[in-house]
Structure formats: structure tokens, C-alpha cells
Steps between C-alpha positions, in 0.01 A plus 500: 500500500860421403497163689164419336647563151810294583296207631275517187809503280655202687165309472495576127850365456410178688199446272718576194764244596233235545346594163840480321595173658169347399572613141839326497733781609778432745547786746872582533497816712246725669556864575845522347653830606807683387616865500289567189164359612302193570337224297201324659550160346765340288380176347593251233278322250678264267820674390363854552573720802194714596518822705158562648355821638186448710239772543219436741187717533167491673329737257550637151457859625849591380495287182622154433785379728736442206472867396723577805793331320587812309817577305695604815401178677591295190843660491556416871386141448727468196801635692429271792464198270840582345644528842362161591639341190843645565482416872408140437716438192210411271603538134325439173164440655166598345322750730167676504304737724151406611245689710244324720195708583332373814151625578397428859118435527293604797411132567864406552554354156719650228541525125835493327579637156838376380651734241779303342784692335337818628786725383841488337822589690501879543806711461599779742720609780413194713738280292803670650 
């Protein structure tokens, strides 16, 4: 079951990267990890840096995929993004957080809902 979820998540990230590139985004990093957490995709469109969380589901049994990006997850993503900015030396860059909901269809196709500027940077212990 765990491997199945991981492979579904990886597949969703692949589809998301293709979707973003087709929409003019340049993928800078995938699966950026640090001691705070992980960001699925870091991309750039124009002058804006975009931190993307990808949520892939087969069914809506547990709600919409984006609903899983709760306050705690937002705080982790925010802290990880700050770590990335400090780690790479990026300064004075416009940033936003997006969520991509990927719905895998039974026929092998998929639907993507791109939620731009899904949340504002959260505060919390993950900053430190």
C-alpha cells in the first residue's frame, strides 16, 4: 500500500511538472529537502518564485486533495521555503505558494486543478 501511494504521488508530480512547463513555468528543483521538510516543486514564472505542493488522489472519498494542505502543512512548507531561500542566497524575490490537485482517472487520464496563491506564508515554530 505504501509503495502504491508513493508511486501514485511520483506519477502526480511528473504530470504536474509537465502541466507547469506547458503553462510557461521553468522547473528549478524537484523534491527539495531540508531538515524542516520537503517541497515537491520549486518553479519560476517571470520574476516570481513558486513553491508548489502536489496532492494526487484517485477518489474524493476523503475530500479534495488540496484540503490536505492544512495549517500545519502550510507552516512546514513556509519554513522549508525560507530555508531554501537562505540556502540558495535568493533575496528580494517575489514568492507564492501554489497547490496542484491531481485527480487520477480510472482510464489512465488525469485532471489537474491549479490553485495559484493557495495560501500566504504561515507563521509558527517551523521558521526556527
